[in-house]
Structure formats: C-alpha cells, structure tokens
Phi, psi and omega in degrees: 000132183291136181292147179287136183261132178243160176239145180218160181268130180287345180274308185248350179080009180291135180263142178226149181286342179218163183288141176222147179289329181237132179291125181289345182270305184258349177080007179285147181262145175056038177247357181273120181234166183274139175220114179290138178287164180293134181284134177282146181293127181283141181293145177286151181288181181293152184290141173265091185101151184292134172080009180235141179273152180295128176091353181283311180276123181264122179276141180246148179298144178240144171296143183297333180290341180264355180280127180282135179245114177238148179297140180294143182275111180255153175217150183282142179270351182096351177238112185299325180293321177291319178298324179297315181291324180287348179099023180117004180134170178284146181259135179295133181082013181261158178242114186248129177254123179250112183247155179174167180290155178300134179083006184280336178121021181294311180295324177297317179297315182293323180287328179291324180289342177295333181298322179273323182295327183290350179287332183227002184214162174264127186242131174248117180256111181254125181235131174259005183243341182229157174274168178300323180293319179295321179295320180294320178298320178291323179294322177294323178293325179273001180060047177263124179287150187263357181292124179083003180250123179247136183249143178213121175264102187207144175242348179277124184294324181296319177294325177297315180295320178297321179294324178294316180293329181282317184275328184056059180283166175269329181228135177239130177241124182245121183229101359235173183291336181287344180265349181277149178218149176255128183294340179281349180254128187280346183284168184282156176301140183092351179283172183298315182295317182294314181297320181292315181293319180294320179293322177297320178296317179294325178294319178294326175296316182296315183284321184281324183264354186067034186259132176275121186242127171251123181244129177265131179231138180279155179255136181273188184296331181281355178089008179250166181297128179297129184118189184289150177293338179295342178301322180289334179281339184278329186273167180274330185215136178240117179248135177249128177259112188244162178135160177279141182298328184266008176248154187282329187275142176232142181238128178251122180226153182260125175270340179204137180205110180282348183242015181184186181282160180250009183252015176267152175230155173237137184246131179232162175231127181279120179239180181296327181268015179115202182273131177247137180288147177244093183289338180238080185292332182299313180296324180289318182290335180266001180293131181083014181290132178292148185266318185239041180253132177287154176091022179219142179206150183252139175229172179233121180245157179259120174252090188074239176258006182255121173280134182231129176273135182227145178258126178253126178247145180221148176225118181240117183228151177300140184262142175259006182256159177293320175250110181302149182273140179233124180228132179224125180236113181089353178235137184304128185296314181296324177294322178295320178294325177296316180294323177297319179294319179293322180297323179282320184281313184263334181266345177079015178257125184276084181257004183293333181257025183241146170284135185235131178232129179233143182211139174255123186288142173092002179084010177288153174241110184265119177234019182259137180297342181296343180272001183298314185296318179295321178295319178296317179293324178295319177295313180294323179295319178290323181294316180273353180059042176234129184283148170281140179309134186291341180260023182240139173239156183231132180224126177163154177260143182248132176267174182291339177271003179089001181282156177256132181244150182287160180237167181280160176052043182292326180297318178294323179295317181295322178297320178290323178298315180291324182296330179274006172097006178281141182251348180226148178215129179266120184226165176297153183293322180259129178233156181267131177073183180279129184254124177266114184266125178296151178294136178087003180248122179265128179263131175249108184264128179228152183263332182211179186285335176295318177294324179294316178294321179293326182284332185248320188245000000 
C-alpha cells in the first residue's frame, strides 16, 4: 500500500494535506514542500507451512537427483464425472478453480461433493455470498449430511486463514473468490488486485498445509474468469462449468490440469434434487432426435478417451439480405464458413446467397475436425431438403480441395456408433492402420464430398 504523502512548511513546520503556494500558518510564500510519511510495516503473508513465517525459511536449490518423487495422493470426490475431469480424483495440496456463469450450478456441485468428502475428511465451506443458514437449507434440499462439514460466512481473508489454522480441515471450498478481500489491499473486492492477492494466499495455504482447495470463480461476459488472466496461471487446475441456464444438461471440462489430461469432459443433468451424473452422454444427447427430418446428421467426437455421439443440425434458407446471415452455435464459426465455401466450390451447391444456421444439440462445443463431414451433410441435406438416413453417422475431416481425411481413434468411434444402434457409417476411403469393424455396421467409404453427396443425397 502506498504511503500517504504530507506537505509541510520549511519556515514554521506546519503540515498540510495538500500543496499550497502560501503557508496558512505563517503566511510565507513558496515554503510548502512535500514530505513522505513514514511507511507502515507491511504485514507478512500467510505462513508456508505450520509454525513458520513467510520469508523466514530460505529455500536452497537442490540437485534434481536428490528430490524425492512420490505419487500424488488422490482421493475420490464422490462424483465420477468430476473425478474423470480431474484425472482420477482430487489431489491433496492442489488448488482447483471452478468457473462458470452465474446460476449454472457451481455452488451446487461443490456442496454435493461434500456429502462424500465428509465421510473421510474434514471440510470447511466458506461462502461470501450466503449465510450459514442459507447454505444449510440448500444442503438439506440436496440431501447433504452435515457430519464433518463446517460452514463459515466470511469475506475477510485474514479471518478465513485464522479459521483454517484453527480447524485444520482437509478440504477448503471458497465461494467465491470475487467476494474475498485482503485488508492490506486498498481496492474493492472483486478487483484485479484483490483477486490476485487472495488467490496467492490460498495457493500458499494449499502448498504449505497440504490442503486441497476448491475456489469458485464467476465468468464475465467474454466467457473468461472474472479477474486477471494470471489467476488461471496460479492455480493447478481450471474447470469450466458450461451449459445454458434454461437447459438441463451441464458440461464440465478442464482448461488446465497439472495432474491429468485436459481433454476429458463430465456431463451432468440438473434435477430438482441437484446435479445428477450422466454416465452415458451419447444416449442422452441423441434422445428425441427426429428420424426423417432434413438438415441433421450424427457424428462421433473424442472427449479424452471417451467417444461421444453428437447431433449437428443445420438450416439453409434463401436470404433476402445483401449479406446473408451466418449463425453457428456449438460449432466453430470460422470452421463453418470454411465448410460453406468448400460445399459451394467443390460440392456444387450454391449456398453463398443463403442464410445459414448451425447448432449442436445438448450444449456441446465441437472443435474437432472429425465433425466436418457430418456438418457438411447437414448443410447439404437442408439445402436439398432431403433427409440423411436416421441410422447413419458420418466421421471425417474435410480439406479445402474437398477430400476426406482420416481421423484418430476411428475404431473406438465405430464401436460407439454401433453400440447406439446405428447400422451405417460414412468414413474416409483411406484409413490409418488395421480397422476393426463391429458386427452389424456397414461402412460407406468415400474419397471426397462429391462422392459423399452422391451416395446419400
């Protein structure tokens, strides 16, 4: 914190809070000069380890051969989908940031995992947005048992640290980081300085005390964690809770994970009693799919090691505007524009003067090239008003020349396609390695998009 600056008169020594040309005490001119006040001693930060002050113990470099390597201690949170995204469970001494839009279910998820964590650990739930009574009412609605769960309604970071040192919990949940403030920082709670300082203190608690910390962070209009971007660099794991507030499905994905992969997703469904896990997301996402409607096609994408079937819908209509409208929801916009250009140039369909709308059902965000072929077939099906066979799925990447290229893990994708009841699958003509075809699944191999359109439409 910057020291307060005072002004004083060199003639009489009178102090004034601001500079003046004439001293109000003795009347002398041009004698008021600046004098910085004595700086107050800044409080030391939280201890790194029990019983030691910050900065007292000096760490010395160690040869890498002398550093002990032990497997990280993981424990289950009680929700298999969350454990999958974390890489097999939460790690002791880690700092996990859970971000999402307001009302998406972050607090519900954190409170639900307390039901299992309290069976073998002590959990401290700190909330700066709700009182202890409000948290208990929500816990009763979610059927969360109270043994081993301690509640604290606090926004002062110093009081939070004192409560941690007094209780010595195994797991700390902070809801949310934007409501916490450090008294040594003069800015308001939720500002860049406050969020950064509070997160640094929590990180030192996690590493020094061996405490597992879950921090909830709100997402701003741009879709990123509110506060400085450096917040994501400070934590060990960044989880994003995605989905529409008015839709039942929620998707949890990792944007950063120091203890596991970042390409896994967890699927939940919001019910009256809280969040319910969806162990088979493919079947859930395809529920209610129309059978003989044009403009829809199913593909299979890999979310980590899990194949997930997704439905891509497209609507292509003649435009009455000078610049046709392009809308893409759940599918990369630039990728969609690329496919439209290839479809017109290589496929021979004049879609340049049409309004185009694309949507991925269920709130998924597809950024894998394997979904190109299904998106292209959905666009062509809507343009020609001819439905794609309901028992057919399409997997493949499309190049700018209209050729189809193979994708990775094709065998796992085909097995998932067949398990969901599909009997046909459109794939690239050339594939890598030996391909094991499931029984009852017919493969339609095509080399380019013209052959694909001719075979189906």
